[in-house]
C-alpha positions in Angstrom: 76.2 75.0 125.7 78.9 74.7 123.0 78.4 76.6 119.7 80.3 76.9 116.5 80.0 80.0 114.4 80.4 81.0 110.8 81.5 84.6 110.4 82.9 86.9 107.8 86.2 88.4 108.8 85.9 91.5 106.6 82.5 92.7 107.8 83.0 91.1 111.3 79.5 89.6 111.2 78.4 86.3 112.6 76.5 84.6 109.7 75.2 81.5 111.5 75.7 79.5 114.6 75.1 75.8 115.3 74.8 74.1 118.7 77.2 71.2 119.2 75.2 68.3 120.5 75.9 66.8 123.9 78.4 63.9 123.7 79.5 64.9 120.2 82.0 67.4 118.9 82.5 70.0 116.1 83.0 67.4 113.4 79.3 66.4 113.6 78.1 70.0 113.8 80.1 71.6 111.0 78.1 70.0 108.2 74.9 71.3 109.8 76.4 74.8 110.0 77.5 74.7 106.4 74.0 73.7 105.4 72.8 77.0 106.6 75.1 79.0 104.4 75.3 79.9 100.7 78.9 78.7 100.1 79.1 79.6 96.4 82.2 81.8 95.8 83.2 81.8 99.5 86.5 80.9 101.0 86.0 78.8 104.1 88.7 78.3 106.7 88.5 75.7 109.4 90.9 74.6 112.2 92.4 71.1 112.2 89.2 69.6 113.7 87.4 70.5 110.4 90.0 68.8 108.2 87.8 66.0 107.1 87.2 64.5 103.7 83.4 64.8 104.0 83.6 68.4 105.1 86.0 69.3 102.2 83.6 67.5 99.8 80.6 69.5 101.1 82.6 72.8 100.6 83.5 71.9 97.0 79.9 70.8 96.2 78.7 74.1 97.6 81.0 76.0 95.3 83.4 77.2 98.0 87.2 77.2 98.2 88.7 76.1 101.5 91.7 76.4 103.7 91.9 73.6 106.2 94.5 73.4 109.0 96.4 70.2 108.9 98.2 68.7 111.9 99.3 65.3 112.9 95.7 64.2 113.3 96.1 62.9 109.7 99.6 61.5 109.8 99.8 60.2 106.2 98.4 63.4 104.6 100.5 65.5 106.9 103.7 63.7 105.8 102.7 64.0 102.1 102.0 67.7 102.4 105.2 68.3 104.4 107.2 66.4 101.7 105.6 68.5 99.0 106.3 71.8 100.8 109.9 70.7 101.4 110.3 70.0 97.7 108.7 73.2 96.6 110.8 75.4 99.0 114.1 73.6 98.0 113.3 73.9 94.2 115.0 76.7 92.3 112.4 79.3 91.3 112.1 80.2 87.6 112.3 83.8 86.6 109.0 85.2 85.0 
């Protein structure tokens, strides 16, 4: 059996678990898991498997902020973010 879990890092509690169906993967189970949770005000982090438009939309509609890992599984988005990060790190910082 393959499970995905939602947990709170600060309290170290498992909040919910969802079974990943046979012949599927986490992408299909994540929305079901999120549906079990009150997302309002939460910050949700997911690995690169969870970096999906529909999942991000679910998080925003639920009132959550999110941190999604981004790899080459989304090549165009990865290139755009890399370009933005390169620009931001090369840009002179203004004094406050």
